[in-house]
C-alpha positions in Angstrom: 9.7 -66.1 52.4 12.7 -64.0 52.5 13.2 -64.2 48.6 9.5 -63.0 48.3 10.1 -60.1 50.6 13.4 -59.2 48.7 11.4 -59.2 45.5 8.8 -56.9 47.0 11.5 -54.5 48.2 13.0 -54.6 44.8 9.5 -53.8 43.1 8.9 -51.2 45.5 12.0 -49.5 44.6 11.6 -49.6 41.0 7.9 -48.4 41.5 9.1 -45.6 43.5 11.6 -44.6 40.9 9.0 -44.7 38.3 6.7 -42.5 40.2 9.6 -39.9 40.9 10.5 -40.1 37.3 6.8 -39.3 36.3 6.7 -36.4 38.8 9.7 -34.9 37.3 8.3 -35.1 33.7 4.9 -33.6 34.9 6.8 -30.9 36.9 9.0 -30.1 34.0 6.2 -30.0 31.6 4.2 -27.8 33.9 7.1 -25.3 34.0 7.4 -25.2 30.3 3.9 -24.6 30.1 3.9 -22.0 32.7 6.8 -20.3 31.1 5.1 -20.4 27.7 2.1 -18.7 29.3 4.3 -16.0 30.7 6.1 -15.3 27.3 2.8 -15.3 25.4 1.3 -12.9 28.0 4.5 -10.8 27.7 4.6 -10.9 23.9 0.6 -10.0 23.9 1.2 -7.0 26.2 4.5 -5.9 24.2 2.3 -6.2 20.9 -0.5 -4.0 22.4 1.8 -1.5 23.7 3.9 -1.4 20.2 0.3 -1.1 18.5 -0.4 2.0 20.4 2.9 3.3 19.5 2.5 2.8 15.9 -0.9 4.6 16.3 0.7 7.7 17.7 2.9 7.6 14.5 -0.2 7.8 12.6 -1.5 10.5 14.7 1.8 12.5 14.3 1.7 12.2 10.5 -1.8 13.4 10.2 -0.8 16.3 12.5 2.0 17.1 10.1 -0.4 16.8 7.0 -2.7 19.2 8.6 -0.3 21.7 9.3 1.0 21.4 5.8 -2.4 22.0 4.5 -2.7 25.1 6.6 0.5 26.5 5.4 0.3 25.8 1.5 -2.3 25.0 -1.1 0.1 22.8 -3.0 2.0 19.6 -2.1 5.5 18.6 -3.2 8.5 16.3 -2.2 10.2 19.4 -0.8 7.5 19.4 2.3 8.0 18.1 5.7 5.5 15.4 5.0 7.6 13.9 2.3 10.7 13.5 4.7 8.8 11.5 7.4 11.9 9.6 8.3 13.5 12.7 9.9 10.5 13.3 12.4 10.4 9.5 13.1 14.2 9.9 14.5 13.0 12.0 17.5 10.1 9.6 18.4 12.2 7.5 20.9 12.1 10.5 23.1 8.2 10.2 23.4 8.2 6.8 24.9 9.9 5.1 27.8 10.1 2.0 25.7 9.9 1.9 22.0 9.7 4.2 19.0 7.9 4.7 15.6 8.8 4.5 12.2 6.6 6.4 9.8 6.3 6.6 5.8 3.9 8.9 4.2 3.3 8.5 0.4 0.8 10.6 -1.6 -1.6 8.4 -3.5 -2.6 11.5 -5.5 0.5 10.9 -7.3 -0.5 7.8 -8.7 -2.9 6.8 -11.5 -6.6 6.3 -10.0 -7.9 3.3 -11.4 -11.7 3.8 -10.6 -11.5 7.1 -12.7 -11.4 4.9 -16.0 -15.1 5.3 -16.3 -17.3 8.2 -15.8 -20.5 8.5 -13.9 -22.4 7.0 -16.8 -20.4 3.9 -16.7 -18.7 4.9 -19.9 -15.1 5.2 -20.6 -13.2 8.6 -19.4 -11.2 9.3 -22.7 -8.6 11.2 -21.0 -8.0 8.3 -18.3 -8.2 5.5 -20.9 -5.4 7.4 -22.9 -3.5 7.5 -19.8 -3.7 4.0 -18.7 -2.9 3.0 -22.2 0.2 5.0 -22.4 1.1 3.5 -18.9 0.5 -0.1 -19.9 2.5 0.4 -23.0 5.4 1.4 -21.0 8.9 -0.3 -21.5 8.8 -2.1 -18.0 5.6 -3.9 -18.7 6.1 -5.0 -22.3 2.5 -5.2 -23.2 1.5 -5.2 -27.0 -0.9 -2.6 -27.8 -3.6 -5.2 -28.4 -3.1 -6.8 -24.9 -3.1 -3.5 -23.3 -6.3 -2.7 -25.0 -7.9 -5.8 -24.1 -6.8 -5.5 -20.5 -8.5 -1.8 -20.3 -11.8 -3.3 -21.7 -11.7 -6.1 -19.1 -11.0 -3.3 -16.1 -13.8 -1.2 -17.6 -16.3 -4.2 -17.5 -15.1 -5.0 -13.9 -15.8 -1.5 -12.6 -18.8 -0.4 -14.5 -22.4 -1.5 -13.3 -23.7 -3.2 -16.2 -23.3 -6.7 -18.0 -22.5 -5.4 -21.5 -19.3 -6.9 -22.5 -17.0 -4.1 -23.8 -15.1 -5.3 -26.9 -12.6 -8.0 -25.7 -13.6 -7.4 -22.0 -15.5 -9.6 -19.8 -18.5 -9.6 -17.7 -20.0 -12.6 -15.1 -20.5 -14.8 -18.1 -16.8 -15.3 -18.4 -15.8 -15.2 -14.7 -18.5 -17.8 -13.7 -17.2 -20.2 -16.4 -13.9 -20.4 -15.1 -12.6 -23.6 -13.1 -12.9 -21.7 -9.9 -15.6 -19.3 -10.7 -16.3 -15.9 -8.9 -18.6 -12.9 -9.6 -17.7 -9.8 -11.6 -17.4 -6.7 -9.2 -19.5 -4.4 -11.5 -18.5 -1.6 -9.0 -15.6 0.5 -8.0 -12.4 -1.4 -7.0 -12.3 -1.8 -3.1 -8.5 -2.7 -2.9 -5.7 -2.9 -5.6 -5.5 -6.8 -5.0 -8.9 -7.0 -6.7 -7.3 -6.2 -9.9 -5.7 -9.5 -9.8 -8.9 -11.0 -10.7 -9.6 -9.2 -13.8 -9.2 -11.0 -17.2 -5.8 -10.7 -18.5 -4.1 -9.7 -15.5 -1.1 -11.8 -14.5 1.0 -12.1 -11.3 4.1 -10.7 -13.0 2.4 -7.9 -14.4 0.7 -6.6 -11.1 3.8 -7.4 -9.0 6.6 -7.0 -11.3 9.4 -9.5 -12.3 12.9 -9.3 -11.4 14.2 -5.8 -11.2 11.2 -4.7 -13.3 8.3 -2.8 -11.4 4.6 -4.0 -11.4 1.6 -1.8 -12.3 0.4 -2.0 -8.7 3.4 0.5 -7.7 1.7 3.2 -9.6 -2.0 2.6 -9.1 -4.5 3.9 -6.5 -8.3 3.3 -5.9 -8.7 6.7 -4.3 -8.9 10.2 -5.8 -10.7 12.5 -8.3 -8.8 11.2 -11.2 -6.2 14.3 -11.3 -2.5 13.5 -10.6 -0.3 15.5 -8.5 2.4 16.3 -11.0 4.7 17.5 -8.1 4.8 13.9 -6.5 4.1 11.4 -9.3 6.6 8.8 -10.1 8.6 8.7 -13.3 6.3 5.9 -15.0 3.2 8.0 -14.2 5.0 11.3 -15.5 5.7 9.6 -18.6 2.3 8.4 -19.1 0.7 11.8 -18.9 1.6 12.7 -22.6 2.7 11.2 -25.9 5.0 14.2 -26.0 7.0 13.0 -22.8 10.1 10.9 -23.2 12.5 9.4 -20.6 14.9 12.3 -20.8 12.2 14.6 -20.2 10.9 12.8 -17.0 14.3 13.1 -15.6 14.4 17.0 -16.2 10.8 16.9 -14.5 12.0 15.3 -11.5 15.2 17.4 -11.3 13.1 20.7 -11.7 10.8 20.0 -9.0 13.3 19.3 -6.5 14.8 22.6 -6.8 13.3 24.8 -4.1 13.6 28.0 -6.1 11.1 26.7 -8.8 7.5 27.5 -8.3 5.4 24.3 -8.3 1.8 25.8 -7.7 0.8 26.0 -11.2 0.2 22.6 -12.8 1.6 23.8 -16.3 5.2 24.4 -14.5 6.4 21.4 -16.6 6.5 23.8 -19.7 9.2 25.8 -18.2 11.5 22.8 -18.0 14.2 23.3 -20.8 13.1 21.2 -23.8 9.5 21.1 -22.9 7.9 24.1 -24.2 5.9 22.3 -26.7 4.7 19.6 -24.6 1.0 19.3 -23.9 -0.7 17.5 -20.9 -4.5 17.4 -20.8 -5.3 19.8 -17.7 -8.0 17.2 -16.8 -5.0 14.9 -15.6 -3.0 17.0 -13.5 -3.0 19.2 -10.3 -0.4 20.3 -7.8 -2.4 19.4 -4.5 -3.1 16.0 -2.9 -6.1 14.6 -1.1 -5.1 11.1 -0.2 -2.2 9.8 1.6 -1.0 6.4 2.7 0.6 6.5 6.1 2.6 3.4 7.3 3.7 3.4 11.1 5.8 0.8 12.8 6.1 0.5 16.7 9.6 -0.7 17.2 11.4 -2.1 20.3 14.4 -4.2 19.8 13.3 -7.1 17.4 9.5 -6.6 18.1 7.7 -4.7 15.4 3.9 -4.0 15.1 2.8 -2.1 11.9 -0.4 0.0 11.4 -1.2 1.3 7.9 -4.0 4.1 7.1 -5.2 5.8 4.1 -6.4 9.4 5.0 -8.4 11.8 2.9 -7.4 15.3 3.5 -9.7 18.1 2.0 -8.2 21.0 4.2 -6.4 21.4 7.5 -9.5 20.8 9.4 -11.1 18.0 7.4 -8.9 14.8 7.6 -10.7 11.4 7.8 -9.2 7.9 7.8 -10.8 5.9 4.8 -8.8 2.8 5.5 -7.3 1.2 8.5 -5.1 -2.3 8.8 -3.2 -3.8 11.6 -0.5 -6.1 10.8 
């Protein structure tokens, strides 16, 4: 009888230890869940707050662009909006916690791919020549035939009909692929859509090693005219067959001199050695209508980014045409 009691007491002790152990595990697990919930709530709260800080950066950039439009009829890299990092430095004084970092880029200084065709769905000759020179640029290493075929495919992607342009492609081609999809037959909605076009490769679009991709120099917005005051080197070189790499550098140096007048699109003729150069007037201007604004709300290691594309017709007419929260 005593042996049975001893065995029961031993069993009870073991059972008690097991119950206590189970309660400890449950308590620790509950504690972890609670802390995880608290951290998650804090991160959500901070993310929302930094999102509003980033939006404040967008508002600040739009105000700068509005002020710029009221004070000047042209746009260049000498203006305040082109030095957005400087006014970002003072943003920490606007908030109790956090700051924003803003970057403004001029989309009117890029090649506007949707203008490859005109309202009739036909090639815009000036734009076709521009894009041909661009694709034949040294960084992309495209043979003339391959560049021509890609341009045909781009036209077919954008134009509204189902007529195949030379070596282009319409729905018949895209529907026959292993993973079929539909030809857009309309304006390109985002640059990434160009990757779907026949002949386009990842390396050509994004670049490879230290070589740029074509996406860096393209925009889906604009009237087709490029702001010669803000265009990058590859775009400047593509404006005319008469422009070489040395002239491009001279142009970029000339337009950074505050003593030079950049209001006339033909200012490039004043650059030494470029008096003979002709750029189609239908391709260039000195004002900008579309800008990309990237704003990050920052606190410590936390970061929330908002990206907007705005269209500015004048100081009183600025509207957001694209909005993305990362």
